[in-house]
Each structure stands twice: as structure tokens, then as C-alpha cells.
N, C-alpha and C positions, 0 to 999 in steps of 0.2 A: 607163124612168127619166125622171121629170119633171125637166127641167133648163132653166135659162135660161143660155145661153152655156155656161159650165163650172161653174155653181153648181147643186148638187143641191137642188131645192126641198123634197124630203121631209125633208132634214136641217134646213132652215130651219123647216119646220112642227113638227118634233120639238122644236127649241129654243124655239119660241113656246109650245108646250104645257108644256114644263118651266118656263118663266118664269111662266106662268099658275098652275101648280101651286104654285110657290114663293110667289107673291103671295097665293094663297088660304090657304096654310099660315101665312104671316106674319100675315094678318088673323085667322085662327082662333086663333093663339097670343096675339094682342094682346088678345083679349076672353075670358079664361078664365071658365068657368061655375063659380060658387061654390055649393056645396051648402048648403042651409039646415039640414041635420042637425047639422053641426059648427060651432062658433064659429070665426070667421076667426082665423088665427094672426097674431101681431104681426109686421109686416114693417117693417124699417128702410128708409125711403125712400132714404137716402144709399147704402146697400149695393145696392139694386135699381138705382138710377141708375148707379152705378159698374160693376156687372155688365153692364148694357145697353151702356154705352159701351165697355167692354172687348170685348164680343162684336162690336160694329160695327167696332172697330179690328182685331179678328182677321179678320173677313171682308174688310176693306180690304187687310190685309197679305197674305192668301191670294191675292186677286185680283192684287195687284201682283207677287207671287212667280210665279204662273202666267204672267202676261203677260211677265215678264222671261225665264222659262225658254223660252217659245214663241219670243220674238224672238231668243234665242241659238241656236235650232235644235234644242231638245230634242224628240226624236221621241216621247217618252212623253206629251207634252202636245198635245192637239188644239185647233184653233181654236174649236170649239164649247165646250170646257171653259173656255177663256179668256173667251169672250163671256158664258157663263152666270155665271161667277164675277164678271165685271165688272158684269153686271146685278144680281146679288145684292148686291154692294157698293153700287151706286147706289140700290137700293130701301132698303137698311138706312140709308144716309145720309139719304135723303129722309124716311124715317120719323122719324129722330132730329131732323131739322130741324123737322118738324111738331110733335113733342113739345116741343122747345125753345120754339117759338112759342107753344104753348098754355100752357106754364109761365110764360113772361114775361107773357102776357095775364092769367093768373090772379094772378100777383104784383102786377101793376098794379091789378087790380080790388081786391085786398085792401088795398093801400096807399091807395087812394082812398076806402075805406069810412070813414064817420064813426062814431066810437065814443062 
């Protein structure tokens, strides 16, 4: 058993691998491939934005709930689950902040255009 003090490093490595997999999956989902065979369906930007924010909120709520259950001593929740949920919530929040920053920059560019 690889351990430093009382920490099992194999579990840490497994958590790191899971975080990398989630990050790769998030990046893959962020850039969907559009087929050239079918015309793109009309998408309402407001609905997409609301759905994305709702999903981020759901991830944040889940992380908070798992953290609270763990601190109250719930044996069905492990520390690794809490840490992974927290990292997922952090990644989702950071991605949302980056999208917001890009949207504000695009809005400013459009507002500064001369017509």
C-alpha cells in the first residue's frame, strides 16, 4: 500500500484521474461536432443559457449537499465523493465565469461598432 502517513496515495491518484476525465468530458461536450448533412436546428440562446446555469446550480447544490452530509457523519458519503463533487462544481463555475467574460467582451465589441 502506497501511503504517506495515513493517506493512501492510490486513492489520491484515482481522484486525480477522475478529475482529468471529467475535465476532458466537459471540454468534449463544450465543442459538439455539427454534421454538414443536416441543417442546424434553431436554438434559443436564452433557453440554452438558462439550462446551462441551471445545470451549474444543480452541480453546486449537489456538492453542498454531499459536503453537509459528510460533515454530519453520514457513513454513505466518502471524502473522495465530496472532493470530486467539489471539484466538479469548481470546474463548472470557472467555465461559467469564462463564458460570461467572453459574452461581456462580445457585447462590448458590438456596442463599439460603428454603423
